[in-house]
Biotite code that builds the C-alpha atoms (Angstrom):
import biotite.structure as struc

atoms = struc.array([
    struc.Atom([82.416, -32.970, -60.853], chain_id="A", res_id=1, res_name="MET", atom_name="CA", element="C"),
    struc.Atom([80.496, -33.114, -57.488], chain_id="A", res_id=2, res_name="SER", atom_name="CA", element="C"),
    struc.Atom([76.721, -32.579, -57.161], chain_id="A", res_id=3, res_name="TYR", atom_name="CA", element="C"),
    struc.Atom([77.775, -29.391, -55.006], chain_id="A", res_id=4, res_name="LYS", atom_name="CA", element="C"),
    struc.Atom([79.669, -27.906, -58.089], chain_id="A", res_id=5, res_name="ASP", atom_name="CA", element="C"),
    struc.Atom([77.518, -25.680, -60.427], chain_id="A", res_id=6, res_name="PRO", atom_name="CA", element="C"),
    struc.Atom([76.963, -27.316, -63.715], chain_id="A", res_id=7, res_name="GLN", atom_name="CA", element="C"),
    struc.Atom([77.939, -24.399, -65.518], chain_id="A", res_id=8, res_name="ARG", atom_name="CA", element="C"),
    struc.Atom([80.250, -21.536, -64.287], chain_id="A", res_id=9, res_name="PRO", atom_name="CA", element="C"),
    struc.Atom([77.404, -18.887, -64.582], chain_id="A", res_id=10, res_name="GLN", atom_name="CA", element="C"),
    struc.Atom([75.011, -20.959, -62.625], chain_id="A", res_id=11, res_name="ASP", atom_name="CA", element="C"),
    struc.Atom([74.704, -20.693, -58.957], chain_id="A", res_id=12, res_name="LYS", atom_name="CA", element="C"),
    struc.Atom([74.962, -23.790, -56.773], chain_id="A", res_id=13, res_name="ASP", atom_name="CA", element="C"),
    struc.Atom([71.306, -24.697, -56.774], chain_id="A", res_id=14, res_name="TYR", atom_name="CA", element="C"),
    struc.Atom([71.725, -27.869, -54.800], chain_id="A", res_id=15, res_name="LEU", atom_name="CA", element="C"),
    struc.Atom([73.887, -26.832, -51.812], chain_id="A", res_id=16, res_name="ALA", atom_name="CA", element="C"),
    struc.Atom([70.935, -25.421, -49.682], chain_id="A", res_id=17, res_name="GLY", atom_name="CA", element="C"),
    struc.Atom([68.986, -28.655, -50.215], chain_id="A", res_id=18, res_name="TRP", atom_name="CA", element="C"),
    struc.Atom([71.697, -31.016, -49.010], chain_id="A", res_id=19, res_name="MET", atom_name="CA", element="C"),
    struc.Atom([71.604, -31.813, -45.266], chain_id="A", res_id=20, res_name="PRO", atom_name="CA", element="C"),
    struc.Atom([75.384, -31.726, -44.758], chain_id="A", res_id=21, res_name="ASP", atom_name="CA", element="C"),
    struc.Atom([75.652, -28.122, -46.193], chain_id="A", res_id=22, res_name="GLU", atom_name="CA", element="C"),
    struc.Atom([75.747, -24.953, -44.247], chain_id="A", res_id=23, res_name="ASP", atom_name="CA", element="C"),
    struc.Atom([72.407, -23.310, -45.082], chain_id="A", res_id=24, res_name="PRO", atom_name="CA", element="C"),
    struc.Atom([73.875, -19.810, -45.101], chain_id="A", res_id=25, res_name="HIS", atom_name="CA", element="C"),
    struc.Atom([76.944, -20.817, -47.202], chain_id="A", res_id=26, res_name="ASP", atom_name="CA", element="C"),
    struc.Atom([78.908, -17.509, -46.459], chain_id="A", res_id=27, res_name="GLY", atom_name="CA", element="C"),
    struc.Atom([75.852, -15.285, -47.024], chain_id="A", res_id=28, res_name="GLN", atom_name="CA", element="C"),
    struc.Atom([74.755, -12.714, -44.644], chain_id="A", res_id=29, res_name="VAL", atom_name="CA", element="C"),
    struc.Atom([72.029, -13.879, -42.458], chain_id="A", res_id=30, res_name="VAL", atom_name="CA", element="C"),
    struc.Atom([69.165, -11.564, -41.919], chain_id="A", res_id=31, res_name="ARG", atom_name="CA", element="C"),
    struc.Atom([67.063, -11.638, -38.754], chain_id="A", res_id=32, res_name="THR", atom_name="CA", element="C"),
    struc.Atom([63.346, -12.105, -38.915], chain_id="A", res_id=33, res_name="SER", atom_name="CA", element="C"),
    struc.Atom([62.697, -8.308, -38.036], chain_id="A", res_id=34, res_name="ASP", atom_name="CA", element="C"),
    struc.Atom([64.825, -7.313, -41.016], chain_id="A", res_id=35, res_name="GLU", atom_name="CA", element="C"),
    struc.Atom([63.042, -9.873, -43.259], chain_id="A", res_id=36, res_name="GLN", atom_name="CA", element="C"),
    struc.Atom([59.685, -8.589, -41.977], chain_id="A", res_id=37, res_name="ASP", atom_name="CA", element="C"),
    struc.Atom([60.692, -4.955, -42.549], chain_id="A", res_id=38, res_name="LEU", atom_name="CA", element="C"),
    struc.Atom([61.755, -5.770, -46.054], chain_id="A", res_id=39, res_name="GLU", atom_name="CA", element="C"),
    struc.Atom([58.491, -7.530, -46.767], chain_id="A", res_id=40, res_name="ALA", atom_name="CA", element="C"),
    struc.Atom([56.703, -4.378, -45.472], chain_id="A", res_id=41, res_name="ARG", atom_name="CA", element="C"),
    struc.Atom([58.753, -2.187, -47.733], chain_id="A", res_id=42, res_name="ARG", atom_name="CA", element="C"),
    struc.Atom([58.111, -4.387, -50.765], chain_id="A", res_id=43, res_name="ILE", atom_name="CA", element="C"),
    struc.Atom([54.429, -4.398, -50.245], chain_id="A", res_id=44, res_name="ARG", atom_name="CA", element="C"),
    struc.Atom([54.100, -0.709, -49.757], chain_id="A", res_id=45, res_name="LEU", atom_name="CA", element="C"),
    struc.Atom([55.950, -0.051, -52.957], chain_id="A", res_id=46, res_name="SER", atom_name="CA", element="C"),
    struc.Atom([54.206, -2.665, -54.931], chain_id="A", res_id=47, res_name="LYS", atom_name="CA", element="C"),
    struc.Atom([50.719, -1.823, -53.708], chain_id="A", res_id=48, res_name="TYR", atom_name="CA", element="C"),
    struc.Atom([51.192, 1.935, -54.055], chain_id="A", res_id=49, res_name="ARG", atom_name="CA", element="C"),
    struc.Atom([48.216, 3.347, -55.990], chain_id="A", res_id=50, res_name="PRO", atom_name="CA", element="C"),
    struc.Atom([49.705, 5.171, -58.971], chain_id="A", res_id=51, res_name="SER", atom_name="CA", element="C"),
    struc.Atom([47.718, 7.313, -61.362], chain_id="A", res_id=52, res_name="THR", atom_name="CA", element="C"),
    struc.Atom([48.055, 4.761, -64.058], chain_id="A", res_id=53, res_name="ALA", atom_name="CA", element="C"),
    struc.Atom([46.601, 2.015, -61.687], chain_id="A", res_id=54, res_name="LYS", atom_name="CA", element="C"),
    struc.Atom([43.696, 4.303, -60.880], chain_id="A", res_id=55, res_name="LYS", atom_name="CA", element="C"),
    struc.Atom([42.898, 5.192, -64.467], chain_id="A", res_id=56, res_name="ILE", atom_name="CA", element="C"),
    struc.Atom([43.053, 1.487, -65.530], chain_id="A", res_id=57, res_name="ALA", atom_name="CA", element="C"),
    struc.Atom([40.749, 0.447, -62.716], chain_id="A", res_id=58, res_name="ALA", atom_name="CA", element="C"),
    struc.Atom([38.118, 3.193, -63.598], chain_id="A", res_id=59, res_name="TRP", atom_name="CA", element="C"),
    struc.Atom([38.340, 2.375, -67.327], chain_id="A", res_id=60, res_name="LEU", atom_name="CA", element="C"),
    struc.Atom([37.821, -1.359, -66.568], chain_id="A", res_id=61, res_name="ALA", atom_name="CA", element="C"),
    struc.Atom([34.965, -0.375, -64.333], chain_id="A", res_id=62, res_name="LEU", atom_name="CA", element="C"),
    struc.Atom([33.297, 1.764, -66.955], chain_id="A", res_id=63, res_name="ILE", atom_name="CA", element="C"),
    struc.Atom([33.899, -0.851, -69.592], chain_id="A", res_id=64, res_name="LEU", atom_name="CA", element="C"),
    struc.Atom([32.171, -3.527, -67.316], chain_id="A", res_id=65, res_name="GLY", atom_name="CA", element="C"),
    struc.Atom([29.247, -1.195, -66.704], chain_id="A", res_id=66, res_name="ALA", atom_name="CA", element="C"),
    struc.Atom([28.883, -0.705, -70.419], chain_id="A", res_id=67, res_name="MET", atom_name="CA", element="C"),
    struc.Atom([28.923, -4.503, -71.083], chain_id="A", res_id=68, res_name="MET", atom_name="CA", element="C"),
    struc.Atom([26.306, -4.939, -68.304], chain_id="A", res_id=69, res_name="LEU", atom_name="CA", element="C"),
    struc.Atom([23.937, -2.169, -69.870], chain_id="A", res_id=70, res_name="PHE", atom_name="CA", element="C"),
    struc.Atom([24.664, -3.126, -73.467], chain_id="A", res_id=71, res_name="GLY", atom_name="CA", element="C"),
    struc.Atom([23.690, -6.790, -73.150], chain_id="A", res_id=72, res_name="ILE", atom_name="CA", element="C"),
    struc.Atom([20.623, -5.968, -71.202], chain_id="A", res_id=73, res_name="LEU", atom_name="CA", element="C"),
    struc.Atom([19.558, -3.324, -73.677], chain_id="A", res_id=74, res_name="SER", atom_name="CA", element="C"),
    struc.Atom([19.302, -5.938, -76.492], chain_id="A", res_id=75, res_name="GLY", atom_name="CA", element="C"),
    struc.Atom([22.553, -5.969, -78.234], chain_id="A", res_id=76, res_name="SER", atom_name="CA", element="C"),
    struc.Atom([22.743, -9.802, -78.201], chain_id="A", res_id=77, res_name="MET", atom_name="CA", element="C"),
    struc.Atom([20.135, -11.521, -80.128], chain_id="A", res_id=78, res_name="GLU", atom_name="CA", element="C"),
    struc.Atom([18.966, -15.101, -79.606], chain_id="A", res_id=79, res_name="GLY", atom_name="CA", element="C"),
    struc.Atom([19.341, -14.796, -75.816], chain_id="A", res_id=80, res_name="VAL", atom_name="CA", element="C"),
    struc.Atom([16.453, -14.257, -73.700], chain_id="A", res_id=81, res_name="GLU", atom_name="CA", element="C"),
    struc.Atom([15.303, -14.006, -69.957], chain_id="A", res_id=82, res_name="GLY", atom_name="CA", element="C"),
    struc.Atom([17.563, -15.303, -67.276], chain_id="A", res_id=83, res_name="ALA", atom_name="CA", element="C"),
    struc.Atom([20.423, -16.224, -69.590], chain_id="A", res_id=84, res_name="LEU", atom_name="CA", element="C"),
    struc.Atom([20.605, -12.789, -70.946], chain_id="A", res_id=85, res_name="ARG", atom_name="CA", element="C"),
    struc.Atom([20.954, -11.424, -67.370], chain_id="A", res_id=86, res_name="ILE", atom_name="CA", element="C"),
    struc.Atom([23.340, -14.002, -66.327], chain_id="A", res_id=87, res_name="PHE", atom_name="CA", element="C"),
    struc.Atom([25.637, -13.336, -69.486], chain_id="A", res_id=88, res_name="LEU", atom_name="CA", element="C"),
    struc.Atom([25.519, -9.564, -68.742], chain_id="A", res_id=89, res_name="ALA", atom_name="CA", element="C"),
    struc.Atom([26.660, -10.110, -65.184], chain_id="A", res_id=90, res_name="VAL", atom_name="CA", element="C"),
    struc.Atom([29.407, -12.385, -66.430], chain_id="A", res_id=91, res_name="LEU", atom_name="CA", element="C"),
    struc.Atom([30.639, -9.860, -69.084], chain_id="A", res_id=92, res_name="TYR", atom_name="CA", element="C"),
    struc.Atom([30.432, -7.132, -66.502], chain_id="A", res_id=93, res_name="CYS", atom_name="CA", element="C"),
    struc.Atom([32.633, -9.289, -64.058], chain_id="A", res_id=94, res_name="LEU", atom_name="CA", element="C"),
    struc.Atom([35.026, -9.987, -66.853], chain_id="A", res_id=95, res_name="MET", atom_name="CA", element="C"),
    struc.Atom([36.039, -6.463, -66.908], chain_id="A", res_id=96, res_name="PHE", atom_name="CA", element="C"),
    struc.Atom([34.990, -4.961, -63.560], chain_id="A", res_id=97, res_name="ALA", atom_name="CA", element="C"),
    struc.Atom([35.902, -7.809, -61.281], chain_id="A", res_id=98, res_name="GLY", atom_name="CA", element="C"),
    struc.Atom([39.727, -7.192, -61.025], chain_id="A", res_id=99, res_name="PRO", atom_name="CA", element="C"),
    struc.Atom([39.008, -3.407, -60.918], chain_id="A", res_id=100, res_name="ALA", atom_name="CA", element="C"),
    struc.Atom([36.562, -3.709, -58.153], chain_id="A", res_id=101, res_name="LEU", atom_name="CA", element="C"),
    struc.Atom([39.041, -6.005, -56.194], chain_id="A", res_id=102, res_name="PHE", atom_name="CA", element="C"),
    struc.Atom([41.926, -3.501, -56.691], chain_id="A", res_id=103, res_name="TRP", atom_name="CA", element="C"),
    struc.Atom([39.686, -0.655, -55.559], chain_id="A", res_id=104, res_name="MET", atom_name="CA", element="C"),
    struc.Atom([38.503, -2.514, -52.408], chain_id="A", res_id=105, res_name="TYR", atom_name="CA", element="C"),
    struc.Atom([42.072, -3.575, -51.478], chain_id="A", res_id=106, res_name="ALA", atom_name="CA", element="C"),
    struc.Atom([43.511, -0.106, -52.224], chain_id="A", res_id=107, res_name="ASN", atom_name="CA", element="C"),
    struc.Atom([40.838, 1.444, -50.005], chain_id="A", res_id=108, res_name="ASN", atom_name="CA", element="C"),
    struc.Atom([41.574, -1.094, -47.192], chain_id="A", res_id=109, res_name="ARG", atom_name="CA", element="C"),
    struc.Atom([45.346, -0.373, -47.501], chain_id="A", res_id=110, res_name="ASP", atom_name="CA", element="C"),
    struc.Atom([44.881, 3.394, -47.534], chain_id="A", res_id=111, res_name="THR", atom_name="CA", element="C"),
    struc.Atom([42.927, 3.114, -44.348], chain_id="A", res_id=112, res_name="LYS", atom_name="CA", element="C"),
    struc.Atom([45.533, 0.956, -42.690], chain_id="A", res_id=113, res_name="ALA", atom_name="CA", element="C"),
    struc.Atom([48.430, 3.140, -43.711], chain_id="A", res_id=114, res_name="VAL", atom_name="CA", element="C"),
    struc.Atom([46.516, 6.274, -42.473], chain_id="A", res_id=115, res_name="ARG", atom_name="CA", element="C"),
    struc.Atom([45.796, 4.618, -39.094], chain_id="A", res_id=116, res_name="GLN", atom_name="CA", element="C"),
    struc.Atom([49.401, 3.445, -38.846], chain_id="A", res_id=117, res_name="TRP", atom_name="CA", element="C"),
    struc.Atom([50.597, 6.958, -39.494], chain_id="A", res_id=118, res_name="ALA", atom_name="CA", element="C"),
    struc.Atom([48.273, 8.510, -36.883], chain_id="A", res_id=119, res_name="ALA", atom_name="CA", element="C"),
    struc.Atom([49.163, 5.818, -34.261], chain_id="A", res_id=120, res_name="THR", atom_name="CA", element="C"),
    struc.Atom([52.803, 5.970, -35.012], chain_id="A", res_id=121, res_name="GLU", atom_name="CA", element="C"),
    struc.Atom([52.946, 9.907, -34.722], chain_id="A", res_id=122, res_name="SER", atom_name="CA", element="C"),
    struc.Atom([50.962, 9.741, -31.402], chain_id="A", res_id=123, res_name="ASP", atom_name="CA", element="C"),
    struc.Atom([53.380, 7.119, -30.061], chain_id="A", res_id=124, res_name="TYR", atom_name="CA", element="C"),
    struc.Atom([56.464, 9.104, -31.040], chain_id="A", res_id=125, res_name="ARG", atom_name="CA", element="C"),
    struc.Atom([54.987, 12.262, -29.591], chain_id="A", res_id=126, res_name="GLU", atom_name="CA", element="C"),
    struc.Atom([54.140, 10.553, -26.185], chain_id="A", res_id=127, res_name="VAL", atom_name="CA", element="C"),
    struc.Atom([57.480, 8.787, -26.065], chain_id="A", res_id=128, res_name="TRP", atom_name="CA", element="C"),
    struc.Atom([59.545, 11.965, -26.855], chain_id="A", res_id=129, res_name="GLU", atom_name="CA", element="C"),
    struc.Atom([57.693, 13.859, -24.134], chain_id="A", res_id=130, res_name="SER", atom_name="CA", element="C"),
    struc.Atom([59.025, 11.403, -21.369], chain_id="A", res_id=131, res_name="PHE", atom_name="CA", element="C"),
    struc.Atom([62.116, 12.053, -19.689], chain_id="A", res_id=132, res_name="ASP", atom_name="CA", element="C"),
    struc.Atom([65.124, 9.704, -20.318], chain_id="A", res_id=133, res_name="SER", atom_name="CA", element="C"),
    struc.Atom([64.462, 7.594, -17.112], chain_id="A", res_id=134, res_name="ALA", atom_name="CA", element="C"),
    struc.Atom([60.837, 7.026, -18.339], chain_id="A", res_id=135, res_name="THR", atom_name="CA", element="C"),
    struc.Atom([61.921, 6.490, -21.857], chain_id="A", res_id=136, res_name="GLN", atom_name="CA", element="C"),
    struc.Atom([64.181, 3.582, -20.677], chain_id="A", res_id=137, res_name="SER", atom_name="CA", element="C"),
    struc.Atom([61.207, 1.681, -19.283], chain_id="A", res_id=138, res_name="ILE", atom_name="CA", element="C"),
    struc.Atom([59.251, 1.924, -22.656], chain_id="A", res_id=139, res_name="PHE", atom_name="CA", element="C"),
    struc.Atom([61.011, 0.367, -25.613], chain_id="A", res_id=140, res_name="ALA", atom_name="CA", element="C"),
    struc.Atom([61.267, 1.895, -29.033], chain_id="A", res_id=141, res_name="ARG", atom_name="CA", element="C"),
    struc.Atom([59.291, 0.142, -31.544], chain_id="A", res_id=142, res_name="PRO", atom_name="CA", element="C"),
    struc.Atom([61.035, -2.842, -33.339], chain_id="A", res_id=143, res_name="SER", atom_name="CA", element="C"),
    struc.Atom([62.405, -2.484, -36.777], chain_id="A", res_id=144, res_name="LEU", atom_name="CA", element="C"),
    struc.Atom([59.318, -4.513, -38.187], chain_id="A", res_id=145, res_name="ALA", atom_name="CA", element="C"),
    struc.Atom([56.907, -1.994, -36.441], chain_id="A", res_id=146, res_name="ASP", atom_name="CA", element="C"),
    struc.Atom([58.286, 0.895, -38.386], chain_id="A", res_id=147, res_name="GLU", atom_name="CA", element="C"),
    struc.Atom([56.113, 0.354, -41.390], chain_id="A", res_id=148, res_name="LEU", atom_name="CA", element="C"),
    struc.Atom([52.553, -0.953, -41.587], chain_id="A", res_id=149, res_name="PRO", atom_name="CA", element="C"),
    struc.Atom([52.064, -4.745, -42.817], chain_id="A", res_id=150, res_name="LEU", atom_name="CA", element="C"),
    struc.Atom([49.676, -4.696, -45.683], chain_id="A", res_id=151, res_name="LEU", atom_name="CA", element="C"),
    struc.Atom([47.922, -7.935, -46.362], chain_id="A", res_id=152, res_name="PRO", atom_name="CA", element="C"),
    struc.Atom([48.984, -9.871, -49.422], chain_id="A", res_id=153, res_name="LYS", atom_name="CA", element="C"),
    struc.Atom([46.579, -9.363, -52.343], chain_id="A", res_id=154, res_name="ARG", atom_name="CA", element="C"),
    struc.Atom([45.518, -12.892, -53.854], chain_id="A", res_id=155, res_name="PRO", atom_name="CA", element="C"),
    struc.Atom([45.821, -11.913, -57.436], chain_id="A", res_id=156, res_name="TRP", atom_name="CA", element="C"),
    struc.Atom([46.460, -15.608, -58.401], chain_id="A", res_id=157, res_name="LEU", atom_name="CA", element="C"),
    struc.Atom([42.881, -16.502, -57.140], chain_id="A", res_id=158, res_name="TRP", atom_name="CA", element="C"),
    struc.Atom([41.483, -13.464, -58.778], chain_id="A", res_id=159, res_name="ILE", atom_name="CA", element="C"),
    struc.Atom([42.909, -14.344, -62.217], chain_id="A", res_id=160, res_name="TRP", atom_name="CA", element="C"),
    struc.Atom([41.782, -17.993, -61.811], chain_id="A", res_id=161, res_name="ILE", atom_name="CA", element="C"),
    struc.Atom([38.244, -16.770, -61.065], chain_id="A", res_id=162, res_name="ALA", atom_name="CA", element="C"),
    struc.Atom([38.533, -14.229, -63.957], chain_id="A", res_id=163, res_name="GLU", atom_name="CA", element="C"),
    struc.Atom([39.594, -17.279, -66.363], chain_id="A", res_id=164, res_name="PHE", atom_name="CA", element="C"),
    struc.Atom([36.554, -19.197, -65.045], chain_id="A", res_id=165, res_name="ALA", atom_name="CA", element="C"),
    struc.Atom([34.226, -16.344, -65.718], chain_id="A", res_id=166, res_name="VAL", atom_name="CA", element="C"),
    struc.Atom([35.597, -15.944, -69.378], chain_id="A", res_id=167, res_name="ILE", atom_name="CA", element="C"),
    struc.Atom([35.315, -19.637, -69.928], chain_id="A", res_id=168, res_name="ALA", atom_name="CA", element="C"),
    struc.Atom([31.776, -19.632, -68.679], chain_id="A", res_id=169, res_name="THR", atom_name="CA", element="C"),
    struc.Atom([30.690, -16.592, -70.605], chain_id="A", res_id=170, res_name="ALA", atom_name="CA", element="C"),
    struc.Atom([32.306, -18.018, -73.767], chain_id="A", res_id=171, res_name="GLY", atom_name="CA", element="C"),
    struc.Atom([30.463, -21.221, -73.398], chain_id="A", res_id=172, res_name="ALA", atom_name="CA", element="C"),
    struc.Atom([27.096, -19.811, -72.824], chain_id="A", res_id=173, res_name="LEU", atom_name="CA", element="C"),
    struc.Atom([27.264, -17.084, -75.529], chain_id="A", res_id=174, res_name="THR", atom_name="CA", element="C"),
    struc.Atom([25.497, -18.311, -78.676], chain_id="A", res_id=175, res_name="PRO", atom_name="CA", element="C"),
    struc.Atom([27.472, -18.478, -81.776], chain_id="A", res_id=176, res_name="ALA", atom_name="CA", element="C"),
])
């Protein structure tokens, strides 16, 4: 059995792409960077779409964070006084409201970007279609990648790492 052969029939050849003497495409359809960029834009638009469930979850987390903030400050935690009480209240609030606040911020930013793209795209199409065919040939149609807006990636990994740090800190500082 060669290193290029799959170990089991149901496995794909996971080493072929890593070997220097192999064809990197190996019979697969090669996509252009414009097609890959367009696909990335489509995936982000569908993944980041603000659904009703996401909005409800974000608002519930924000409300729960506010309840934690005011609950701890109003005296529901005995044995903690002064600056530590305020610090714990902020940590417990961030535990619940942090990801929700980031999601609301990112969703607002993405909504503005999509709306601006839609306005710009419709203006461009309207002006381009008003030209005669000779003038249209001078101005190129937008490339495939420009057909959809590119939303920035959301750094959820870093948000959850920070969330874990907040939970660990709050747990360590909370009296037993």
